Structures are given as C-alpha cells and as structure tokens.
LOVEXBA-698955 format. One line per 3 residues: number of its first residue (from 1); their letters; for each residue x, y, z of C-alpha. Coordinates in nm, 3 decimals. Each point is the difference from the previous one (the first is absolute). Example, Ala and Ser with C-alpha at 12.3 -4.5 7.8 and 13.67 -1.06 7.14 Angstrom:
2
1) AS) 1.230 -0.450 0.780; 0.137 0.344 -0.066
This chain:
531
1) MVS) -4.106 -5.807 1.246; 0.210 0.309 0.080; 0.073 0.055 0.364
4) VAS) -0.064 0.335 0.168; 0.368 0.026 0.091; 0.119 -0.045 -0.357
7) LRS) -0.260 0.247 -0.125; 0.112 0.258 0.255; 0.365 -0.047 -0.098
10) AVE) -0.091 0.064 -0.366; -0.219 0.303 0.066; 0.212 0.186 0.260
13) PLV) 0.283 0.096 -0.244; -0.258 0.143 -0.239; -0.167 0.196 0.278
16) SRF) 0.332 0.140 0.121; 0.092 0.092 -0.355; -0.318 0.173 -0.109
19) MPA) -0.130 0.109 0.340; 0.297 0.123 0.204; -0.019 -0.010 0.375
22) KLH) -0.137 0.303 0.179; 0.251 0.282 0.020; 0.159 0.087 0.330
25) QSV) 0.137 0.343 0.080; 0.360 0.021 -0.126; 0.060 0.378 0.005
28) WVE) -0.018 0.242 0.289; 0.033 0.367 -0.099; 0.108 0.255 0.261
31) ADG) -0.081 0.370 0.001; 0.368 0.110 0.011; 0.083 -0.186 -0.323
34) GMK) 0.107 -0.320 0.167; -0.128 -0.335 -0.119; 0.004 -0.367 0.088
37) IGS) -0.009 -0.244 -0.292; -0.017 -0.354 0.131; 0.295 -0.032 0.235
40) KIY) 0.189 0.299 -0.145; -0.020 0.341 0.163; 0.070 0.325 -0.184
43) RPE) 0.103 0.298 0.212; 0.008 0.325 -0.201; 0.286 0.248 0.023
46) PTA) -0.082 0.374 0.040; -0.009 0.063 -0.378; -0.219 -0.307 -0.052
49) KVF) -0.255 0.118 0.257; -0.054 0.324 -0.193; 0.004 -0.182 -0.334
52) HAD) -0.263 -0.258 0.102; -0.222 0.267 0.158; -0.013 0.207 -0.320
55) KTN) -0.341 -0.055 -0.158; -0.007 0.336 -0.181; 0.272 -0.006 -0.263
58) RFR) -0.050 -0.216 -0.306; 0.371 -0.025 -0.090; 0.251 -0.076 0.275
61) MLC) 0.375 -0.035 -0.044; 0.230 -0.163 0.259; 0.364 0.107 -0.030
64) GCV) 0.286 -0.125 0.215; 0.337 -0.169 0.013; 0.062 -0.368 -0.064
67) RSG) -0.152 -0.256 0.243; -0.216 0.258 0.177; -0.315 -0.216 -0.016
70) KSS) -0.170 0.172 -0.294; -0.105 -0.320 -0.180; -0.145 -0.157 0.314
73) MSC) -0.188 0.320 0.073; -0.147 -0.003 -0.353; -0.101 -0.367 0.018
76) IEI) -0.178 0.052 0.331; -0.181 0.295 -0.160; -0.148 -0.242 -0.257
79) VRE) -0.167 -0.195 0.281; -0.113 0.318 0.177; -0.159 0.139 -0.318
82) ACA) -0.174 -0.334 -0.063; -0.148 0.010 0.349; -0.118 0.358 -0.061
85) MPK) -0.195 -0.087 -0.318; -0.380 0.039 0.012; -0.218 -0.310 0.003
88) CSD) -0.158 -0.119 -0.319; -0.371 -0.087 -0.016; 0.074 -0.356 0.118
91) GIR) 0.187 0.128 0.306; 0.349 -0.092 -0.126; 0.273 0.264 -0.036
94) RCR) 0.193 -0.039 -0.325; 0.333 0.158 -0.091; 0.235 -0.038 -0.297
97) VGV) 0.348 0.151 0.028; 0.258 0.027 -0.278; 0.360 -0.031 0.121
100) FRN) 0.262 0.123 -0.244; 0.375 -0.036 -0.031; 0.228 0.096 -0.288
103) TYS) 0.111 -0.352 -0.102; -0.130 -0.353 0.045; 0.323 -0.103 0.173
106) ELT) -0.032 0.279 0.259; -0.366 -0.089 0.052; 0.063 -0.370 0.069
109) TTT) 0.319 0.038 0.205; -0.090 0.306 0.209; -0.361 0.118 -0.004
112) IPT) -0.189 -0.330 0.016; 0.225 -0.147 0.276; -0.072 0.307 0.215
115) WEM) -0.373 -0.053 -0.045; 0.027 -0.370 0.082; 0.210 0.075 0.308
118) WCH) -0.295 0.185 0.150; -0.306 -0.157 -0.164; 0.076 -0.359 -0.104
121) DLG) -0.269 -0.118 0.246; -0.245 0.287 -0.042; -0.325 -0.200 0.003
124) DVR) -0.072 -0.247 -0.278; 0.275 0.058 -0.259; 0.002 -0.096 -0.368
127) TNR) 0.275 0.096 -0.244; 0.064 -0.018 -0.373; 0.368 0.052 -0.081
130) SDS) -0.008 -0.142 -0.352; -0.209 0.278 -0.150; 0.067 0.369 -0.062
133) PIK) -0.069 0.183 0.218; 0.088 -0.221 0.298; -0.315 -0.021 0.215
136) FHH) -0.049 -0.042 0.373; -0.353 -0.040 0.140; -0.060 0.031 0.375
139) HFD) -0.338 -0.076 0.159; 0.008 0.103 0.365; -0.188 0.150 0.294
142) DGE) 0.112 0.305 0.197; -0.264 -0.025 0.270; -0.241 0.220 -0.196
145) GEI) -0.091 -0.254 -0.265; 0.133 -0.163 -0.316; 0.257 0.158 -0.232
148) ELT) 0.107 -0.116 -0.344; 0.338 0.152 -0.087; 0.152 -0.061 -0.343
151) IWF) 0.351 0.118 -0.082; 0.141 0.024 -0.350; 0.382 0.009 0.001
154) MSL) 0.108 0.161 -0.327; 0.342 0.079 -0.145; 0.021 0.306 -0.220
157) DNM) 0.239 -0.165 -0.247; -0.298 -0.212 -0.111; -0.253 0.285 -0.005
160) DEN) -0.112 0.229 -0.279; -0.251 0.284 -0.034; -0.280 -0.234 -0.107
163) KFG) 0.038 -0.218 0.309; -0.017 0.305 0.226; -0.317 0.111 -0.174
166) SLE) -0.179 -0.323 0.095; 0.091 0.000 0.371; -0.279 0.038 0.254
169) LSH) 0.152 0.036 0.346; -0.107 0.106 0.345; 0.346 0.131 0.091
172) AYC) 0.358 -0.017 -0.132; 0.341 -0.033 0.162; 0.332 0.064 -0.176
175) NEM) 0.309 -0.154 0.155; 0.323 0.202 -0.049; -0.156 0.286 -0.195
178) RGI) 0.341 0.148 -0.079; 0.034 -0.233 -0.299; -0.356 0.040 -0.131
181) PYL) -0.083 0.246 -0.281; -0.219 0.307 0.042; -0.250 -0.145 -0.249
184) VYN) -0.082 -0.282 0.243; -0.070 0.256 0.272; -0.264 0.153 -0.228
187) YLQ) -0.154 -0.329 -0.108; -0.044 -0.139 0.351; -0.196 0.299 0.123
190) ERV) -0.247 -0.065 -0.282; -0.041 -0.371 0.080; -0.067 0.001 0.377
193) GQY) -0.351 0.032 0.143; -0.136 -0.226 -0.275; -0.066 -0.320 0.197
196) PAR) -0.247 -0.100 0.128; -0.254 0.190 -0.208; -0.162 0.283 0.191
199) FMC) -0.352 -0.140 -0.030; 0.118 -0.309 0.192; 0.117 0.200 0.303
202) QTA) -0.213 0.119 0.289; 0.206 0.320 0.050; 0.239 0.214 -0.207
205) WIG) 0.376 -0.053 0.016; 0.320 0.144 -0.152; 0.267 -0.183 -0.200
208) RVW) 0.355 0.074 0.114; 0.355 -0.041 -0.127; 0.300 -0.032 0.229
211) CDT) 0.367 -0.056 -0.079; 0.331 -0.051 0.175; 0.343 0.100 -0.124
214) NPP) 0.358 0.065 0.088; 0.088 0.364 -0.072; 0.016 0.068 -0.375
217) STR) 0.201 0.253 -0.199; -0.085 0.370 0.020; -0.074 -0.032 -0.372
220) SWI) -0.268 -0.264 0.052; -0.374 0.060 -0.033; -0.039 -0.092 0.367
223) YET) 0.222 0.290 0.107; -0.173 0.238 -0.240; -0.343 -0.107 0.127
226) FET) 0.063 0.021 0.374; 0.293 0.238 0.053; -0.044 0.294 -0.237
229) GNV) -0.265 0.182 0.204; -0.303 -0.094 -0.208; -0.120 -0.334 0.138
232) PAS) -0.320 -0.118 -0.174; -0.320 -0.013 0.201; -0.056 -0.316 0.206
235) HVM) 0.371 -0.095 -0.032; 0.237 -0.042 0.292; 0.350 -0.136 0.064
238) YKQ) 0.099 -0.157 0.330; 0.374 0.006 0.068; 0.159 -0.234 0.250
241) PPG) 0.290 0.106 0.221; 0.347 -0.074 -0.146; 0.197 -0.301 0.112
244) LLK) 0.315 0.210 0.042; 0.082 0.358 0.095; 0.318 0.208 -0.025
247) DES) 0.149 0.146 0.317; 0.182 0.334 0.019; 0.325 -0.155 -0.117
250) GKY) -0.163 -0.147 -0.311; 0.007 -0.355 0.132; -0.300 -0.228 -0.056
253) IAN) -0.184 -0.112 0.314; -0.310 -0.213 0.060; -0.327 0.191 0.019
256) PDA) -0.178 -0.085 0.328; -0.335 0.076 -0.169; 0.053 -0.241 -0.292
259) ENM) -0.295 -0.234 -0.057; -0.027 -0.379 -0.021; 0.318 -0.043 0.206
262) ANL) -0.159 -0.278 0.208; 0.001 -0.217 -0.314; 0.359 0.078 -0.103
265) PDG) 0.337 -0.121 0.131; 0.180 0.221 0.251; 0.191 0.282 -0.171
268) YYI) -0.160 -0.080 -0.335; 0.039 0.339 -0.167; 0.342 0.085 0.146
271) NLV) 0.137 -0.336 -0.110; -0.100 0.074 -0.361; 0.213 0.317 -0.023
274) PGK) 0.353 -0.143 -0.049; 0.094 -0.029 -0.366; -0.313 0.176 -0.126
277) QED) -0.005 0.304 -0.228; -0.139 0.325 0.134; -0.293 -0.013 -0.241
280) YIR) -0.105 -0.341 0.131; 0.022 0.111 0.364; -0.204 0.315 -0.055
283) VQL) -0.277 -0.170 -0.199; -0.028 -0.350 0.148; 0.100 0.062 0.362
286) CGE) -0.085 0.366 0.060; -0.314 0.011 -0.211; 0.100 0.308 -0.200
289) YGV) -0.084 0.072 -0.362; 0.282 -0.100 -0.229; 0.119 -0.236 -0.271
292) LRE) 0.141 -0.351 -0.008; 0.196 -0.107 -0.304; -0.111 -0.315 -0.179
295) GKP) 0.324 -0.103 -0.162; 0.359 0.116 -0.003; 0.016 0.381 -0.030
298) VFP) 0.181 0.134 -0.305; 0.105 0.309 0.197; 0.054 -0.116 0.361
301) NYR) 0.186 0.322 0.080; -0.307 0.213 -0.059; -0.125 0.140 0.330
304) HDL) -0.336 0.170 -0.015; 0.072 0.232 0.293; 0.338 0.096 -0.147
307) HSV) -0.048 0.017 -0.377; -0.346 0.159 -0.009; -0.163 0.312 0.141
310) DDL) -0.363 0.104 0.033; 0.001 0.248 -0.286; 0.228 0.151 -0.264
313) RVV) -0.063 0.286 -0.239; 0.152 0.082 -0.337; 0.306 0.223 0.031
316) KNE) -0.032 0.290 -0.240; 0.274 0.057 -0.259; 0.148 -0.348 0.052
319) MLF) 0.001 -0.249 -0.284; -0.265 -0.273 0.002; 0.077 -0.367 -0.060
322) LGH) -0.285 -0.222 -0.112; 0.012 -0.378 0.034; -0.231 -0.161 -0.254
325) DGG) -0.100 -0.365 -0.010; -0.193 -0.103 -0.310; -0.213 -0.300 -0.077
328) LTP) -0.368 -0.067 0.051; -0.005 0.173 0.341; 0.249 0.289 -0.035
331) ACL) 0.129 0.190 0.302; 0.191 0.324 0.049; 0.202 0.160 0.282
334) IAQ) 0.103 0.363 0.041; 0.335 0.059 0.172; 0.263 0.272 0.051
337) IKN) 0.343 0.048 0.151; -0.004 0.233 0.301; 0.329 0.073 0.176
340) GVL) 0.139 -0.326 -0.132; -0.301 -0.203 0.118; -0.232 -0.177 -0.243
343) IVV) -0.355 0.096 0.098; -0.291 -0.196 -0.148; -0.299 0.231 0.008
346) KEF) -0.288 -0.155 -0.189; -0.116 -0.330 -0.144; -0.252 -0.077 -0.272
349) VTE) -0.135 -0.357 -0.003; -0.247 -0.123 -0.259; -0.273 -0.260 -0.027
352) RMG) -0.113 -0.087 -0.353; 0.142 0.317 -0.150; 0.210 0.056 -0.310
355) NSE) 0.337 0.171 0.001; -0.117 0.310 -0.190; -0.294 0.044 0.239
358) LMG) 0.226 -0.020 0.305; 0.274 0.229 -0.125; -0.209 0.237 -0.211
361) SIV) -0.319 0.029 0.208; 0.134 -0.039 0.355; 0.375 0.054 0.034
364) KPW) 0.030 0.291 -0.243; -0.283 0.209 0.155; 0.146 -0.066 0.346
367) MEL) 0.339 0.123 -0.114; -0.149 0.308 -0.165; -0.173 0.082 0.327
370) NCK) 0.284 -0.078 0.241; 0.319 0.022 -0.209; -0.069 0.259 -0.268
373) DMT) 0.304 0.091 -0.218; 0.227 -0.241 0.192; 0.243 -0.216 -0.198
376) HEV) -0.026 -0.376 0.017; 0.125 -0.329 -0.138; -0.182 -0.332 -0.028
379) FTD) 0.173 -0.327 0.081; -0.226 -0.255 -0.162; -0.038 -0.375 -0.009
382) PSN) 0.299 -0.149 -0.189; -0.233 -0.240 -0.180; -0.125 0.305 -0.188
385) IIC) 0.313 -0.009 -0.219; -0.173 -0.270 -0.208; -0.081 0.174 -0.328
388) DSI) -0.245 -0.056 -0.280; 0.148 -0.257 -0.238; -0.104 0.205 -0.306
391) TGE) 0.043 0.367 0.095; 0.269 -0.043 0.265; -0.193 0.236 0.228
394) NHV) -0.071 -0.059 0.368; -0.364 0.079 0.059; 0.015 0.048 0.380
397) IKE) 0.295 0.240 -0.008; -0.144 0.182 -0.301; -0.333 0.026 0.180
400) LNN) 0.162 0.145 0.313; 0.195 0.257 -0.199; -0.309 0.094 -0.202
403) LGF) -0.180 0.065 0.329; 0.270 0.250 0.091; 0.222 -0.214 0.223
406) NCP) 0.376 -0.004 -0.031; 0.055 -0.374 -0.041; 0.335 -0.095 -0.158
409) RPR) 0.031 -0.344 -0.150; 0.128 -0.243 0.268; 0.342 -0.146 -0.075
412) YKN) 0.009 -0.267 0.267; -0.112 -0.357 0.050; -0.288 -0.102 0.222
415) DIE) 0.218 -0.198 0.242; -0.143 -0.019 0.351; 0.332 -0.015 0.190
418) PRI) 0.132 0.350 -0.082; -0.346 0.145 0.061; -0.016 -0.152 0.349
421) EAV) 0.358 0.108 0.069; -0.087 0.356 -0.097; -0.290 0.016 0.250
424) NWY) 0.217 -0.156 0.271; 0.266 0.265 -0.070; -0.247 0.266 0.110
427) LNK) -0.139 -0.204 0.291; 0.347 -0.064 0.145; 0.150 0.345 -0.057
430) LVG) -0.010 0.295 0.241; 0.012 0.365 -0.100; 0.086 0.231 0.287
433) GYP) -0.099 -0.271 0.245; -0.338 -0.059 -0.165; -0.119 -0.272 -0.243
436) AIQ) 0.074 0.075 -0.364; -0.362 -0.077 -0.092; -0.322 0.130 0.155
439) ISR) -0.348 -0.113 -0.114; -0.325 0.183 0.067; -0.245 -0.225 0.184
442) SGC) -0.299 0.210 -0.099; 0.113 0.039 -0.361; 0.129 -0.355 -0.054
445) PTL) -0.196 -0.242 0.222; 0.020 -0.289 -0.248; 0.377 0.037 -0.036
448) CES) 0.047 0.005 0.378; -0.206 -0.313 0.048; 0.181 -0.170 -0.288
451) LQE) 0.341 0.061 0.154; -0.126 -0.107 0.342; -0.170 -0.328 -0.083
454) RYV) -0.129 -0.045 -0.354; 0.313 -0.006 -0.217; 0.153 -0.336 0.091
457) YRQ) 0.165 -0.314 -0.127; -0.269 -0.265 0.028; 0.080 -0.322 0.181
460) MKI) 0.021 -0.300 -0.230; -0.206 -0.311 0.074; 0.295 -0.228 0.065
463) IDK) -0.018 -0.259 0.277; 0.305 0.078 0.208; -0.052 0.014 0.374
466) DHK) 0.344 0.150 0.062; 0.003 0.286 -0.253; -0.236 0.241 -0.171
469) HYR) 0.046 0.054 -0.370; -0.104 0.318 -0.178; -0.035 0.099 -0.362
472) DVP) 0.293 0.194 -0.141; -0.215 0.282 -0.142; -0.250 0.219 0.189
475) DKT) -0.367 -0.087 -0.014; -0.180 0.199 -0.271; -0.328 0.097 0.164
478) HPW) -0.207 0.301 -0.099; 0.014 0.275 0.117; 0.288 -0.063 0.240
481) SDV) 0.267 -0.094 -0.252; -0.109 0.277 -0.240; 0.090 0.287 0.233
484) VDA) 0.321 -0.166 0.119; 0.108 -0.047 -0.362; -0.060 0.371 -0.056
487) LQY) 0.220 0.076 0.302; 0.270 -0.231 -0.132; 0.010 0.186 -0.332
490) ICV) 0.050 0.331 0.180; 0.273 -0.134 0.227; 0.183 -0.189 -0.272
493) GLT) -0.018 0.307 -0.223; 0.132 0.244 0.258; 0.285 -0.218 0.125
496) GSW) 0.122 -0.057 -0.356; 0.047 -0.371 0.062; -0.261 -0.074 -0.263
499) RQK) 0.183 0.142 -0.297; 0.115 -0.270 -0.235; 0.360 0.055 -0.100
502) EEP) 0.021 0.086 -0.367; 0.208 -0.217 -0.225; 0.302 0.195 -0.137
505) KKD) -0.035 0.093 -0.362; 0.211 -0.207 -0.231; 0.291 0.172 -0.168
508) DSI) 0.143 -0.217 -0.280; 0.333 0.184 -0.012; 0.062 -0.048 0.373
511) ANS) -0.117 -0.360 -0.015; 0.232 -0.073 -0.297; 0.293 0.165 0.179
514) IAS) -0.058 -0.209 0.314; -0.032 -0.317 -0.206; 0.324 0.084 -0.182
517) KIS) 0.189 0.053 0.329; -0.132 -0.332 0.138; 0.110 -0.179 -0.318
520) QLN) 0.350 0.152 0.026; 0.030 -0.110 0.363; -0.108 -0.353 -0.088
523) RAS) 0.259 -0.026 -0.277; 0.269 0.137 0.229; -0.096 -0.253 0.268
526) RSY) 0.022 -0.293 -0.244; 0.339 0.124 -0.129; 0.132 0.033 0.355
529) GRD) -0.101 -0.358 0.071; 0.189 -0.136 -0.303; 0.316 0.188 0.091
C-alpha cells in the first residue's frame, strides 16, 4: 500500500515542474516611463522620458557620454515594448527581442549583466547559456495579463548573412552601436515585426529597433545618417546632456544637467579628466563626435584641428606631387607645395579596383579637369621596383608612364622608418608660424581619419600587467594604411631622405694607386720596427 503522504510527495514536484504556480504581478509600468520590477525601481531621466514615450519612430538611437544610463534605459525599453504587445488569440502577449553586441566577450561581460541587474527576477525565468544565441525566457504578469518574453543575446562575431536571414523578431536592440557595421543596421530593420505571426494577434503592431552608443567618428555611418541634414523617415536620435562642460577659461567643469548622476560617485566625470587625452575627454566625457585610437598611434603629433582644414583647392601653375600606393587596393594622393607648405588636396581610395582603372579612369580625368597642363611627378610604392625576371621591365611603372604620368623609377628601399620620419618632419615643422603640412578634410577624409585613429601599432597579446607591448610595424588595414603609405611616399620624396646613396664607381687606376701607397707604408713600418 502507498500512503497518501508519500503519493503527494512524489506528485508535487511533477506538478510544480509541468504546471507552474499561478503568476503574480511582478511589473508595474508608469506613464512617465518609470517602472517597478520586483523590488527594483527605475526612475527615468529627462531623455529617457522622451525616449520611452516615442511610439512613432521605428528606429531610435540613444547617444551620450560614458555611464549616462543608456544601457539601463534600453533594457527597460525591452520590458516596456513587451508589455505593449497585442494579445494573441489565447490572451497571452508574446514578444521576442534580439539583443546584439559586437563580440561575445562584450555581450557576456557587459550587456547580459546589465539585463540581469534589472530583470533577474522578472517573473518565472528560464535561461540557456550553453547554446547560441544565449536565451532568456521570462513569463510574467504586468497587471494586465500574462506575457511571454524571449530574449536572444547574439554576438555579431558569430553571425553571418544567412543567420540574419532566418531571424524572426518582434523588436531588436543593439548595445554600443558605434562598433556595429552599417550592414547590420539594414538587416535588423528587415527582421523585426516578424514574431508573433500577424494572424495570431488581435490587433496590428509595429516592430522597432533601438540602439545606444557613445559618440562615434564624424566619418561613421551613424553621423552620416543623423547629422547630415537628411535623416531617414521614422528615424530619430536622442542625445543626452554631456557629463562635462568648458567654462570661459577653457577649464572643464561638471554639467549640472548631466544624467544618471544619482548612480555615480561624487565628481565622477571631473575625476576622470587628469591624465586623459583631449580626444578621450571630448568623446567619452563630453559626448561629442570624435575618434578614439585603438592602439599606439604611429603619428601622435598629428592634430586634426592644426594639420587639417575644411577645404583646399589646387593652386594653378604649381607643380603637382602624386603619392601612389600599389597592390590589390591601390590609392593615390594629390599634393602641392604652396608658400613652403605641403598641401594635400585630394585622395583616391579604391575597393576591388585595378591600378590601371584607378589611375587611367579616375585620377587622370580628374587631373585633366582640375589641373590641365600642370606639371607633376609620381612618387610610387617602392615595391614596384621589382621587375619582370625575363624582360627586366617594371609593369606598374611602365603602365603609369604609358597612361601619361611622369613616374620615374624609384631608387629607394621600402623601409618604414625613413618614411615615418619624413611625415613627422612635416608634422613637426612650422613655416611662417603655421604647420608645414595642411590636409583637406573634404578632399581627404580617409587620410584624416587614418592619421587620427586608424593608422596604429597594434597591441600584442602578451600577458604583462605592468606594460603594454606593441608591434614594431604599423597595422596594415585597408583602406587606412593605403592612403598613409601614399602620403609617406610624397613626404619621403620631397624631403630627399629617401634617396639611396649611390655607390661610387670603381676606378681601377685609383684603386691600384691607393693599394700601392698602402703597401709602401706597410713595408716602411716593418723596416722601422727592425731598425
């Protein structure tokens, strides 16, 4: 006989496993954007109130300085959007959100902990961390009924185009959009609004994408999308107040309107200023567009506000100097000397284009239009001195000359040190109180960005907590290194430091005379020693 007590003890675990207890309300949503999740209370800042209230725009971008509460705001928006989903035919609201970060490490150490900080006890929670994507499933009640919220945490370093094509999401959130490619921005807008299927829902609804980011470069797709005066329909960017401001004397002071300060230590932003570079302060603490170098800069003396100007035009009747970098992705720069200053006017950067197509179909027509009848000289890639083993001809140089360019055969080695020294000579020199090199920002945007942040010595993966170790040659990354190489060829050519000293021609008569004199001296020395 089996007792009732023993039967109950055997059945209750099965009941609790397959028939969970009735849900109790675990989320309270407030009209101003505030929210209570369990015992945690979220109080929105002014930017967050406007962000959460926006139910019109399908693509929303949050931009602000470091530690301004962007990630928390975005995580709370996941819960708010889940609560706003229409009911399915069975009365349950269902929502599936894709959360994206650039790398798996960033996802697991930053994005997921932020979500768990707010929502670790959001209803009945089940997780699967061993699979890809990492899945969180929350079954909860917001006072209006049941909600099933599924979150797929996905790192883009494990994604490809085929995986994007199979996604069916309600909404999508990208954490730190600054490091995410433009292609992902396109894909996500195609994949939201797909779950649950429309026939399952009682009313229509709209899939949305929202992102947060620290300010990117002015060359990024984010800047071009939101700041160039042609913002796409149903797109909006919300900018948070900066953490720091500059007073009249140029000194950094705390911004009284900075957000999320209640969750930060006293003087947080001001205390980060000492020892930091200006670029870091402007981007991370002031929330301005700019660049942050990832590595040790090859040209640390380059100052964007000093060595570049908005626009430069070709000076008529002055000789042109072309820097030409060959290879599979050739690049070309157009420069001149004006009043002793090297001005870099125009860049040509390629993508899957041959050398003859670049120089013959793009550079040459541009020169005929803008520099007609002006003399020029091409400083080309020193690796082009490699000649055909049978004919002895150099195909690249011959090709350039056949296209009508004046390209003498390089007589220098492709050593990186003198090339870097030549560029530094121009960066460090003043002519009449002004820098000896000026670069057009509009004509050479890739070159400017390369010198600012892209052309670096990469840090080596060496475990040394006390020191950072960098490679001894610059990182070769297209197209950044291509245009800088072209600049190096111009600078090294104009300074003259590149020219390889010619070996003196042998003269047998002189050599024999010198050898004879040395022999006489040796004999005299031996005779003197015997005496």
